[in-house]
N, C-alpha and C positions, 0 to 999 in steps of 0.2 A: 482595574476590575479583576473579579476572580474568575476562577475557571467555572463555567456554568453552561448548562445544556441550552440549546437553542429551543424556542418555541414550539417548532414541529416536532422536535425531539421529545419533548415533555409531553406533548398531547398523544404522541405514539406510545407513550408508557415507558420510556427510558429512564433510567435512574444513574446518577453519579457519585463515585467516590473520587475525590480529589485528595492528593498528597501533596506536602511542601516538597518532600524528596523522598525516593524509594528506589531500591535496588532494579526491579523490573516490574514494570505494570503487567506483562504477559504471566510472570511467575504468580504474581499476587491474584490475577484472574482466574489461573488455573487451582490455586489453593483454595480460592473460594468455592469454584465449582466442585471440588472434591469435598467442601464441608455442606454441599447442598444448594449453594447459591444457583438458581434457575435463570437470572437475568430477566429480560435484556438490561445490561449495567456496563457503564463506562468506568475504568480505572485510568485516572489521569494524573501526569505530573510536569512540571516545568524543569525538574531535574532528576535525571535516571542515572544512577551510578553503575548498574552491572546488568545493562540491557544486552539483548542478543538480536543477531539479524539471521539471515539464512546461513546454513551450513555451520551453524554456533560462532559466527564472526561476532565480535563485539560491536554493540551499538550503544555507545554512551551519549546521553544528552545533558550537557553542560546547562546550568541554569540559564533559563530564557529560550531554550528549545522546548519542543512538545513530544512528550512521549504518551501515548494513548492507546488503551486496549479495549475493546469491546467484547464482552461475553455473551454469546447466543446460545441457548441449548435448543436444539433442532431434531427432528426425527427424520433424518436423510442419511444415506450412505456417505462414508468419508470422501469417496470420488465427487460427489456431488458439494459436499461441504467446502471442498477445497476450491470450487469456483467461486466462492465469497471474496477471493482475493481480487477478482476483477471488478467486482462491486464497490470494493474498498479504493482500489484505483481511482474509480470514476468519481465516488464522493470526494476523495481528497482533491482532484483535479478541479471538480465543480467548486467546492469551497475555494480554492485557491483563485480561480477566476472570479468569484463573487468579490473578494476582498480587492483584487487587482484591478478592478474595473474602474474604480475611483480614482486610484492611483495613475492609472495610463491617462485618464482625462485630465488629470492635473499636469502631466508631465509628457510633452509629446516624444520626449527621447527615451522613454521608458520603454524597452523592447523585452516582453515576456514571451516565452514559447514553452507551455508546459507539454509534456508528451509521456505517455504509458510505455513503459519498459517491460517486456515479458520476463518473468511472470507477474512480478509483484512490485516494482519501482515506479516512482514519478520522477521524471526528469525535468529540469529546467535548461533548454538547448541540448547541450550534450552531455550534462553533469547531473548528477544524482542528489535529488533535494529530498527525496523522502523515500524509506524503505517500509514494506509490509511483511509481516510474518504470521503464518496462520498455524495454530497449534490445536490439537483436539484430543478428547479423551472419551470413551465411552463410560457413562455412568450405569449405576446400577439397575435402573429402569430401562437400559438398552438405547436410550437417546443419546446424542452427540453433544458435548459439551465444546463449543468451538470459540476460540479466542483469536481475535484478529487485531494484532499489534500493529500500530502506525506511528512511526517515528519520523517527525521532519524537522528539518535544520531551519531554525529561525534567525538565531543570530550568530550562529558560527556551524561550521562543518568539519568534520574529521579530517585530518591530514595522514596521508601516508597510506592510504586505502589503495586497493587494486583499480578502482573506476574512480575517475575524477568526479569531485564532489562540490556542492555550493550551498548556499543559504539564501534566505530571503533578504537579509540584511545586505549582502555582496550584489544582489540583485537591483538593490535600490528600493526595495519595498517595505516600508515602514509598518508591519503589522506584527501585533505581539501574539505570543502563544493563546493567551486568553481568546483573544479576537479569532483567531483561527478554529481553535477547538468549538467553540460556539457556531460558526458556520459548518464545521465538519459534522458534528451531532446532527444537525438539521439534513445535510447532504445525505449522511448515512441513512437517516429514516427513509429518505427519498427512494435511494437505490436498493436498500433492503427490502422496501416494499416491491420495487421492480424485480428483484432476484425471486423473491417469494419461493423459498425453500428449493430452488433450481428449477422451478418450473418456468420462470421468465428469464433464464440465462439466454436464450436465443436473442432477447432484446439486448441484454446486458453485453452480449459478445458483438452485436453489430455496432453499439455505442462506443465500446472498447477498441473495435479495429478503427474507427474513424480519428481515433487519438492515439494510435499504436506508432512508437518510434521504430523506424527502420522497416517498416512494412515494404515490401516489393525491393527490398536492397540486399546486397550481399550480407552474409551473416555466418558464423561460426558458434556452434553449440558445443561447450566443452563439459563432459560428465565424466569425472573420474580421469582414467587415462585415455579415454576415446573421446573422439570428436566427430562431428557431423558439420560440412560445409555446403553452402547453396545459397539460394534466396528466400528469404523469410516470405512465405506465400501467404498464411494466414493463420487464425488459429480454429482448431474444429469443435465440433459440438460439447467435447468434453473438457475443453481449455488447453488442448496440447498445441504446441507451436509446430506448424508444419513449415518443413523445408524442402524446397524444391532443389534436388541435387543436380549436378552437371549432367548426369546420365537421364534426366527426366523422371526420376524417382520422386514421389511425395512422401517424406519420412515424417513419422509423428515424433515429437519431443515432449515427454511427460515431466522432465526435470533437468536441469542443466544451468551453466553459466552462458549468458549471451555476450557475444563478442561482434559488436558492429564493426563495418569495415574501418570506420574512422577511429575507433577504439580499439581494435583488434590488438595491437602492441601493447596497449595499457591495462588489459584484463577487463574483469566484471567484478561487479558488487554482489 
């Protein structure tokens, strides 16, 4: 089947531009935004050759994986737009569970455990299955062009990364990039609606915390040459991770690499 939008996404007014292969769906979305594209529109491929993740790390999608970017033009502050990443994680997790349900019903031995890792990753167990990258630019009208890039490992996972990775094929889930994108586009329309230009982030936050990896457990946050260690307490109303340190302080973290106790020696993606 070709890459196509789900019925709810179409009804919500989303459009789609699909590529056989492209360097970066995020870069394409930003270029279109600079040329006046107002969205909402998806840019999608099953082969990405020059993608990037957080902190400019490469994110290559070999043919069969899914690289997707949604362009939304919104009239909100950048700090509010940043919370769209939590909606994206929820949307992808919901799409994965929708496609996984039938497979689990067919195979009693199939054990899938999707969790959301702050700030913008989706895990399967303790391994990274997908990464989310937000980029934004202010347009001449003062509105913010926000691109949410979602890269998901379908048939292959990168090797030699600082954080353990996996793919749906390794997990035993026989799902194509096309099937996942169709479900993802519908789930995005749902959670984008809940987010509602930031007005619904309280509900997004509650849903995200129910699915959070490492909540209540020891964590180390690395940012440049500094680090903060303690217990992952919650995320606040701005999306910052709150670490409860051994001396009882609650420290808000706005950016950094997360190391859970079980993966602290391996690094973070």
